[in-house]
N, C-alpha and C positions, 0 to 999 in steps of 0.2 A: 602493563595490561592489568586491569582490575580482575578480581575473582569473578565478579558478575559477568564481565565480558567473556572470560574463559568458559564459564558455565554455558553461556549462550552459544559459543562456538562449538562446544562439545555436543549440544543439542542438535545443531544443524549438520553434524557429521553422521547422525543416525538416520535411518530411513524416514522419509517424509510421508505425511498422510496423503499427499497427492490429490488426484482428481476427486476422490470421494469427499474430501474436505472442501474443495472448491464448490462442488455441486450443492452443498448445503445452502449457499447464498446465490444460486444461479437463477436468473429469470426463467419463466416458463418458455419463452421464445428468445433466443439469443441473437437472431439475425432479423433486423427490421429495416435494412437498407434497400437500395434499389439496384445495386451492382452485385451480381452473383459472386459469392466468395470464391477465392482461388487459394486454398491453403498451401498448395505446392509452390505458389509464388508469393507467399506471405513475406512481408518485410520484418526484419528483426528490430526489437526495441527493448528497453529496460526501464524499470521504475525503481525508486528508492524508498524503502521503509527505514527511516532513521529514528532511533530511539534516543531520548535525552531526558534528564531529570529536570522537572520544574516544580518548585514548592514541595519537593520530596515525593513527587508522583511521576511515574514514567509516562511520557507523551510521545506522539508521533505527529509530524506535520502533514496535512493534506491541503489541497487547494481547489477552490472553485474556479474553473477555467473561464477565461473571458469568452464572450460570444464571438464566434467566427464561423466561416463556412467550412464545416467539418463534422465528422461523425460524433465527436465528443464535446461539442460546443456547450459551454455552460455547465458541464458536469463536474462533480467532485472527483478528484483523482489524486494519485501520488504524483510528486514531481518525477518527470521522466520523459523519454522521447526516443526517436529512432536512432539506431546505431549508425555511426558515420565512419567513413574510412579514416583510419588513424587511431580509433578507439582500441586500446590494448585488450579490453575485456568487457563483458556486460556490466561489471561493476564500474569500470571507467566511464561507460556510457551514462549510467545512472548518476554518477557523481558530477559529470560535466553538465548534464541537464539540470540537476538540482542546484548547482552553482548559478546557472543562468536564470533559472526560474524563481528560486526563493532566496538566493544569496547566501547559502551556507558556505563555510570554508571546507572545501572537499578534502584537503590533506589531513584534516583533523578527524575524519570519519574512519573508525576502525571497521574493517570488513568482518561480518559475522557469518554470512552464508547466503545461499540462494534457494528460493522456493521453486516449486514446480512451474514450468513454463505454461503459458495460457494463450490459446489462440483467440483473437478478437475478430469475429467475422465482419462486423460493420466497417471496420477500417482496414481489414486484411493485414493485421499485424500479429506477430507472435511476440509476447512480452515475457521477459526473463526477470522476475522480481528479485531485487537485491536487498539484503538486510545489513544495516550498519548501526553503530553506536557513536554518539558524540559525548565527550567527557564533560561537557558543560551545556548550559542552556544557550542556544544560539540566538543571535540578533538577526532576525530575518530581514531581507531586503527584496520583497517580491517585485518581479518585473511586471509593470502594469499592462504591458502589451499581451502577456500570456496569463496573468493571474488577476482574477477579479477580487478574490478574498483568500487570505491565508488562514487556515483553520488549524489550531493546535488542539489535538484530541487526546485526553487522558485515556490510556489503554483500558482502565477499569470501566469507562463508560460504554465500551463496545461489548461488554459481557453482561450488562444488566438486562434481564429479560424484557423489561419495559421499553428498552431502546432497540430491540430487534422487532421490526414491524414488517408490513407488506403493503403494496399498493396494486391496484388494477387500473390500467389506463391504455389508451390507444396511442401507438407511436407509428406514424406513417400508415395509418389505417389498420394496423395490426394490434389486436388486443393482447396485452401481456400482463402477467402477474409476476411481481418481483419482490423478494424479501429485501430489506435494506436496514442498515444501521442508522438510527436517528441520533443526531447530535445537534442540540439547539434547533435551528430551522433548516438544517441540512439533511439531505437524503443521500446516504453513501450506498450505492447499489451498483449492479453490473459487474464488470471485471474487477473494479476496485474492491467491492464487497467480497467477491470470490477469492481474491488474493488475501484479503484480511482474514477470511474464514480459515484458510490453511495456516496462516501465521499464528492465529490464536489457538488452533489445534496443536501446533508444535509446542507452544507454551504449556498447554494442558497435559499432553501425553508425556512431557518431560518434567512434569510437576514443577513448573516455573511460575506458579500462581502468584508468588510474591511480586512479580513484575506488574501485576494487575492491581496492586494496592499501594498504599503509602509506603515509601521506603523506610520511614521511621518506625512503621509497625512491624517490619521484617528486617531488622538490622543485625541479624546474626552474622557471624564472620563469614559463613559460606556464601552470603549474598553481597559481600563488600569487595 
């Protein structure tokens, strides 16, 4: 285990910023569906935030989902999905889904920690975000049935003020205003943005800002 991985693990063992951090990137209206949410009957799911170095910079993979008949059709999201019988943990769920959707080698992902769970009213899921690290730059193999575009996002891009924007639009005749992370032509918003918001807050409050910059610029022993 690298020192960097150990520092991250220690950060996730401390109290999380939680809902307050999630709400920074929350849409003004979170439910735009037609079926009344039933939180007490919510299905469990997990998503994976997996970090890796590319060209000396820490990245995470996101994916623009294929168009289908569902609440999150065509949206940018983390790899992930619903918990299935036989999954040993939420991390196991996230790894299984990431293997299927983007083709990573799950056994190579080191578990870092778990972020605050988040209820998604449109799909009636509660999601348990998992964080891991790969010790190398992965060769992705996206499943075209589920993934329209694989998006490799440098963490530093998510903290640039100019890349945090907002939109106002109608969804199912409901006007919402939503902050989003802009990366190239992609809008990262909704639950994905809320999860990212807490993740970035974890890095900030634990003074892990070197993760947001070039590895070569912060190559002191404590980060190796």
